[in-house]
C-alpha positions in Angstrom: -100.7 80.4 -65.4 -98.4 82.8 -63.4 -97.4 81.9 -59.7 -99.7 84.6 -58.0 -102.9 82.8 -59.8 -101.8 79.2 -59.3 -101.1 80.2 -55.7 -104.7 81.9 -55.4 -106.5 78.7 -57.4 -104.4 76.3 -55.0 -105.4 78.3 -51.9 -109.0 78.3 -52.6 -109.0 74.8 -53.4 -107.4 74.3 -49.7 -110.1 76.4 -48.0 -112.6 74.3 -49.5 -111.3 71.3 -48.6 -110.9 72.5 -45.0 -114.3 73.8 -44.7 -113.5 77.4 -44.6 -115.5 78.2 -47.5 -118.1 75.4 -46.8 -121.4 75.8 -45.2 -121.5 73.3 -42.7 -120.0 69.9 -41.6 -121.7 67.8 -44.0 -125.0 68.3 -46.6 -127.6 70.2 -44.8 -131.1 68.3 -44.8 -134.0 69.8 -46.6 -135.7 70.9 -43.3 -132.6 72.1 -41.5 -131.2 75.2 -40.8 -128.1 76.4 -43.1 -125.0 77.2 -41.2 -122.4 79.2 -43.0 -118.8 80.4 -41.5 -116.7 82.6 -43.5 -113.8 85.0 -43.1 -114.1 88.5 -44.4 -110.6 87.5 -45.5 -109.5 84.1 -45.8 -106.1 84.8 -46.8 -104.0 87.1 -44.6 -100.8 88.9 -44.8 -98.0 86.7 -43.2 -95.8 87.5 -40.2 -98.4 90.2 -39.0 -100.5 90.2 -35.9 -103.9 91.4 -37.3 -107.8 91.3 -36.8 -110.7 90.3 -39.2 -114.4 89.4 -39.0 -115.7 86.1 -38.7 -119.1 85.6 -39.9 -121.7 82.9 -38.8 -124.5 82.9 -41.2 -127.9 81.2 -40.0 -130.5 80.9 -42.9 -134.0 79.2 -42.1 -135.4 76.6 -44.3 -138.1 76.8 -46.7 -141.7 76.3 -45.6 -143.1 74.2 -48.8 -146.6 75.4 -47.9 -148.3 77.5 -45.6 -149.8 74.5 -43.7 -146.4 73.4 -42.7 -145.8 76.3 -40.0 -145.3 75.9 -36.8 -148.8 76.9 -34.8 -148.6 80.4 -32.8 -149.4 81.3 -29.6 -149.8 85.3 -29.8 -151.3 87.9 -27.4 -152.3 91.1 -29.2 -151.7 94.1 -26.7 -153.5 97.2 -27.9 -153.1 101.0 -26.3 -156.3 102.4 -26.1 -155.5 105.4 -24.0 -157.1 108.9 -24.8 -154.6 109.8 -27.4 -155.5 106.5 -29.6 -159.3 108.4 -30.3 -160.4 108.5 -33.7 -158.4 107.0 -36.8 -155.8 105.6 -34.7 -158.0 103.3 -33.0 -160.2 102.5 -35.9 -157.1 101.5 -38.0 -155.6 99.5 -34.9 -159.0 97.3 -34.6 -158.8 96.7 -38.3 -155.0 95.6 -37.9 -155.8 93.3 -35.3 -158.7 91.8 -36.8 -156.8 91.3 -40.2 -154.0 89.5 -38.4 -156.3 87.2 -36.5 -157.9 86.5 -39.8 -154.8 84.6 -40.9 -154.7 82.2 -38.1 -156.4 78.8 -38.0 -157.9 76.5 -35.5 -154.6 75.2 -34.4 -153.2 78.7 -33.2 -153.9 80.4 -29.8 -154.7 84.1 -29.5 -155.5 86.9 -26.7 -156.3 90.2 -26.8 -155.4 92.6 -24.2 -156.0 96.4 -24.0 -154.6 98.9 -21.6 -154.9 102.6 -20.5 -155.0 103.6 -17.2 -155.5 100.0 -16.3 -155.2 96.5 -17.9 -158.1 94.4 -19.3 -158.1 91.1 -20.9 -160.3 91.5 -23.6 -160.2 88.2 -25.3 -158.7 85.7 -22.6 -156.1 82.9 -24.4 -158.2 80.7 -26.6 -157.9 78.4 -29.6 -158.7 80.5 -32.8 -161.9 78.5 -33.8 -164.7 81.4 -33.4 -163.3 84.3 -35.1 -166.6 86.4 -35.6 -166.8 86.5 -31.5 -163.4 87.7 -31.3 -163.9 90.3 -34.0 -166.8 91.5 -32.1 -165.1 92.2 -29.0 -162.4 94.2 -31.0 -164.9 96.2 -32.5 -166.0 97.2 -29.0 -162.7 98.6 -28.0 -163.0 102.4 -27.0 -160.1 104.9 -26.3 -159.6 106.6 -23.0 -157.2 107.0 -20.1 -153.3 106.8 -19.7 -150.7 104.4 -20.9 -149.8 101.6 -18.5 -147.7 99.9 -21.3 -145.7 97.7 -18.7 -148.6 96.3 -17.3 -150.0 95.8 -20.7 -147.1 93.7 -22.0 -146.8 91.7 -18.6 -150.6 90.8 -18.8 -150.0 89.6 -22.4 -147.1 87.4 -21.1 -149.5 85.9 -18.4 -152.1 84.9 -21.3 -149.5 83.3 -23.2 -148.1 81.3 -20.5 -151.3 79.5 -20.5 -150.5 77.6 -23.7 -146.5 77.8 -23.7 -145.3 75.0 -25.4 -142.1 74.7 -27.2 -143.6 73.6 -30.7 -145.4 77.0 -30.7 -144.1 80.3 -31.6 -144.8 82.3 -28.6 -145.2 86.3 -29.7 -146.8 89.7 -28.2 -147.5 92.2 -30.5 -147.7 95.5 -28.7 -149.2 98.7 -30.5 -148.4 102.0 -28.7 -148.9 105.8 -29.8 -147.7 107.4 -26.5 -145.2 107.3 -23.4 -145.8 105.0 -20.7 -146.9 106.8 -17.8 -148.2 104.4 -15.2 -145.9 101.8 -13.6 -142.1 101.1 -15.1 -141.7 103.5 -17.8 -137.9 103.7 -18.6 -135.8 102.0 -21.7 -133.9 100.2 -19.2 -137.1 98.8 -17.2 -138.6 97.8 -20.6 -135.5 96.5 -22.0 -135.0 94.2 -18.9 -138.7 93.0 -19.1 -137.7 92.2 -22.6 -134.9 90.0 -21.5 -136.6 88.2 -19.0 -139.4 87.4 -21.4 -136.6 85.9 -23.8 -135.5 83.6 -21.5 -139.0 82.3 -21.5 -139.1 81.8 -25.1 -141.5 84.9 -25.5 -140.5 87.7 -28.0 -142.2 91.2 -28.5 -142.9 92.8 -31.7 -143.6 96.6 -30.9 -145.4 99.0 -33.3 -144.8 102.6 -32.4 -147.7 104.6 -34.1 -147.2 108.3 -34.7 -144.7 110.8 -32.9 -146.0 110.4 -29.4 -144.1 107.1 -28.4 -141.0 106.6 -27.0 -139.0 105.1 -29.4 -136.0 104.0 -27.0 -138.4 102.1 -25.0 -140.1 100.4 -27.6 -136.8 99.2 -29.5 -135.4 98.4 -26.3 -138.0 95.9 -25.6 -138.2 94.5 -28.9 -134.3 93.8 -29.3 -133.6 92.5 -25.6 -136.8 89.8 -26.7 -135.3 89.4 -30.1 -138.5 90.4 -31.6 -139.1 93.2 -34.0 -139.6 97.1 -33.9 -141.5 99.3 -36.4 -142.3 102.8 -36.9 -145.7 103.6 -38.1 -145.7 107.2 -39.0 -149.4 107.3 -40.5 -152.3 105.5 -39.1 -153.0 104.7 -42.5 -150.0 102.6 -42.8 -151.0 100.4 -39.9 -152.9 97.4 -41.2 -150.2 97.2 -43.9 -147.3 97.3 -41.5 -148.7 95.0 -38.5 -149.9 92.4 -41.4 -146.3 92.5 -42.6 -144.8 91.9 -39.2 -147.6 89.6 -38.0 -146.7 87.5 -41.5 -143.2 87.1 -40.8 -144.1 85.6 -37.3 -146.1 82.8 -39.2 -142.5 81.9 -40.9 -140.3 80.8 -37.8 -139.0 77.5 -38.6 -136.3 77.2 -35.4 -136.4 78.2 -32.0 -134.0 78.3 -29.0 -131.2 79.2 -31.0 -127.8 78.8 -29.4 -124.5 79.8 -31.2 -121.0 78.8 -29.6 -117.8 80.4 -31.3 -114.7 78.5 -30.1 -111.7 80.6 -31.0 -108.6 78.2 -31.4 -105.2 79.0 -28.9 -103.7 82.1 -30.2 -106.9 83.4 -31.8 -108.5 86.2 -29.3 -112.2 87.3 -29.9 -112.2 90.9 -29.7 -116.0 92.1 -29.9 -119.4 91.0 -31.2 -121.0 93.7 -33.7 -124.5 94.5 -33.7 -125.5 91.7 -31.3 -125.0 90.9 -27.6 -123.3 87.7 -26.2 -121.0 86.4 -23.5 -117.2 86.3 -24.5 -115.3 84.4 -21.6 -111.7 83.4 -22.8 -111.7 81.8 -26.2 -115.4 81.1 -26.1 -118.4 83.4 -27.5 -121.7 82.3 -26.8 -124.8 84.3 -28.1 -128.8 83.2 -28.2 -131.5 83.9 -30.8 -135.0 83.5 -29.8 -136.0 82.4 -33.5 -134.8 81.8 -36.9 -137.4 82.8 -39.8 -137.9 80.8 -43.3 -135.5 81.9 -46.1 -133.8 85.0 -43.9 -130.5 84.8 -42.6 -129.5 85.9 -39.6 -125.7 86.3 -38.6 -123.1 86.9 -35.8 -120.2 88.8 -36.8 -117.0 88.6 -34.6 -114.1 90.4 -34.6 -111.2 88.2 -34.1 -107.4 89.0 -33.5 -105.2 86.7 -35.3 -101.2 86.3 -34.4 -98.4 86.6 -36.9 -98.2 83.2 -38.8 -95.5 82.5 -41.7 -96.0 82.6 -45.2 -98.0 79.7 -46.8 -99.1 78.5 -43.4 -102.6 77.4 -42.7 -104.1 78.2 -39.2 -107.4 77.1 -37.6 -109.3 80.1 -36.8 -112.6 78.9 -34.8 -115.2 76.1 -34.7 -119.0 77.3 -34.6 -121.4 75.0 -32.9 -125.3 75.5 -33.5 -127.9 74.1 -31.3 -131.4 74.9 -32.2 -135.1 73.5 -31.7 -136.6 72.7 -35.2 -140.2 73.5 -35.4 -141.1 71.3 -38.4 -139.2 68.0 -37.6 -140.0 68.7 -33.4 -136.1 68.0 -33.0 -133.5 69.8 -31.6 -130.6 70.1 -34.1 -127.1 70.4 -34.0 -124.4 71.6 -36.8 -121.2 72.9 -36.6 -118.6 74.1 -39.0 -114.6 75.4 -38.7 -113.0 78.3 -40.6 -109.4 78.5 -41.4 -106.8 80.8 -42.7 -104.0 80.8 -45.0 -101.1 83.4 -45.2 -99.0 85.1 -47.8 -96.7 87.8 -48.1 -98.7 88.8 -51.1 -101.3 91.7 -50.3 -102.6 91.4 -53.9 -103.5 87.9 -53.0 -104.9 88.9 -49.8 -107.2 91.5 -51.5 -108.6 89.1 -54.1 -109.5 86.6 -51.5 -112.0 89.1 -49.7 -115.4 88.1 -49.3 -117.8 90.4 -50.7 -120.7 89.1 -48.6 -118.8 89.5 -45.3 -117.5 92.7 -46.3 -121.0 94.1 -47.0 -121.9 92.8 -43.6 -119.0 94.3 -41.7 -119.6 97.8 -43.5 -123.4 98.0 -42.6 -122.5 97.0 -38.8 -119.7 99.9 -38.6 -122.2 102.3 -40.4 -124.8 101.3 -37.8 -122.4 102.1 -35.2 -121.5 105.7 -36.7 -125.5 105.9 -37.2 -126.0 105.3 -33.5 -123.0 107.7 -32.5 -124.8 110.4 -34.7 -128.1 110.0 -32.6 -126.7 110.6 -29.3 -124.7 113.5 -30.7 -128.1 115.2 -31.9 -129.6 114.2 -28.4 -127.0 116.2 -26.6 -127.8 119.2 -28.8 -124.4 118.9 -31.1 -126.5 119.1 -34.3 -123.6 120.2 -36.4 -121.4 117.2 -35.2 -124.4 114.7 -36.1 -124.7 116.1 -39.4 -121.3 115.8 -40.3 -120.9 112.2 -39.2 -124.4 111.5 -41.0 -123.0 112.7 -44.1 -119.5 111.2 -44.0 -121.3 107.8 -42.9 -123.3 108.4 -46.3 -119.9 108.8 -48.1 -118.2 106.0 -46.7 -121.4 103.7 -47.5 -121.3 105.1 -51.2 -118.0 104.4 -51.7 -117.9 100.9 -50.6 -121.3 100.4 -52.6 -119.2 101.1 -55.7 -116.5 99.0 -54.6 -118.6 95.8 -53.6 -121.4 96.5 -56.1 -124.0 96.5 -53.2 -127.5 98.1 -53.7 -128.2 97.8 -50.0 -125.0 99.8 -49.0 -126.0 102.1 -51.5 -129.5 102.8 -50.1 -128.3 102.7 -46.5 -126.1 105.6 -47.6 -128.7 107.4 -49.0 -131.0 107.0 -45.7 -127.9 108.4 -43.8 -127.9 111.4 -46.1 -131.5 111.7 -45.9 -131.2 111.7 -42.0 -128.3 114.4 -42.1 -131.1 117.1 -43.8 -133.8 116.3 -41.0 -132.0 117.0 -37.7 -133.7 120.5 -37.1 -136.2 120.8 -34.3 -139.3 120.6 -36.8 -138.4 117.5 -38.0 -136.1 115.4 -35.7 -139.0 114.0 -33.7 -140.2 111.8 -36.8 -136.5 111.3 -38.1 -135.2 109.8 -34.9 -137.9 107.3 -34.8 -136.9 106.2 -38.4 -133.4 106.1 -37.4 -134.2 104.0 -34.5 -136.3 101.5 -36.5 -133.4 101.4 -39.2 -130.8 100.8 -36.3 -133.0 97.9 -34.7 -133.5 96.1 -37.8 -130.1 96.6 -39.2 -128.5 95.1 -35.8 -130.9 91.9 -36.5 -129.3 91.5 -40.2 -132.1 93.4 -42.2 -131.0 93.8 -45.8 -133.7 96.5 -46.5 -136.0 99.2 -44.7 -139.3 100.9 -45.1 -139.2 104.3 -45.9 -140.6 107.6 -44.1 -144.3 108.3 -45.0 -144.4 110.3 -48.0 -141.5 108.3 -49.7 -142.7 105.7 -51.7 -139.3 104.4 -53.4 -135.8 104.4 -53.3 -135.6 106.5 -56.6 -137.5 109.0 -54.9 -135.4 109.1 -52.1 -132.3 109.2 -54.3 -134.0 112.3 -56.1 -134.6 114.1 -52.5 -130.9 113.3 -51.3 -129.7 114.8 -54.6 -131.8 117.9 -54.1 -130.5 118.4 -50.7 -126.6 117.5 -51.8 -126.8 120.6 -53.6 -126.9 122.9 -50.6 -123.5 123.7 -49.1 -124.8 122.4 -45.7 -124.4 118.8 -47.3 -121.4 118.8 -49.3 -119.9 115.2 -49.1 -116.7 115.2 -46.5 -114.2 112.7 -46.5 -115.4 109.2 -45.5 -113.9 107.6 -42.2 -111.4 105.1 -42.4 -112.8 101.5 -42.4 -111.8 99.6 -39.3 -109.6 96.5 -40.3 
């Protein structure tokens, strides 16, 4: 065995021993969230100040059977304004009934409708008489304006009647139009979402058609740690509503707090894709919930001081606290991460974590995608297109390097977006991009395609055809941040 390989094997053994590559302190119990803490590069170049990324992954434990799930307290808030007439309101009624049909006697449901005014159609109640609830839903008409803020507020009021820490408390908001009664800006709805999150309430927002404000709906969802979906065609409504509703039924942990304490000399630079507080050496961020068998993560860029070769340095300790909905206990986990230093850049490259690098690349690409959206909003279409094409090339390059189907698919989506920036297509494409951005910021590894695009293979064919046009020739990908 040559010296380089011997050093690498020795280093990996050391990293495992110190916990750098371990998932948590001690073996996680079956009904316990798994905490994994990794560096993008556990081996770093010696004698050089540098930045790298720390990823703290939180994976929900498996629910053995559906009856093990936590009871839910859900308010379905439906837009019944005039624009919902016809197929939209019919599909909305069917979607609501399908979702409620999945609940059991331990669950709480309320139904709120809004147009110019807000009405509580079904006050918060145990789901013991579904037929009566369904009959009420079947009578929902469509007329009036859109008092969206008031509708969400009323849904939250119904939830508070049965708010307990052992329930999943969620609002499902469906709207096809602009909020035009009461508070109506993305900032105001984002503040409402943040306020609800502090109470333990998340909001899932479903935007139907091309008339709603995607910034408003996505901000309300993200600030409350809920989900946002774009439903281009009313015929998709029942399926997507049911998928998002089903995800709510897999929540296994709530009141999640993550604290990252950087060691002396290590500076936290910024969080990617998630908000949090950075104070000195400490970073704190919260999540409302963790889903069964899904990983959510915190990605932190850290600056590490120059360190001599063959030295080992503690980088950070991660503390996790959450409410376990199965055991009804407050669980606490912790894990530390360390790095070693070498003169060999080859060894540094070999130590790279594929998993963490894919996460970093996706978040950097997300930032570029958001910048492209902002450029298009300013009317700078050519610049937005160039950035999206470049972003697609960046993702494609790294998809090959790390053998990642997710990066490849997201690259296709960026290339697809680049072709749909004209006035005719921008309304729908912007909504799809906001949906993708919101899901990626929450750690999603897949997206629903636009209506009419049935598979990734079809999307690939569309993009390949587009790329034959001179306008969409690939450009040099942007340099990856270190």
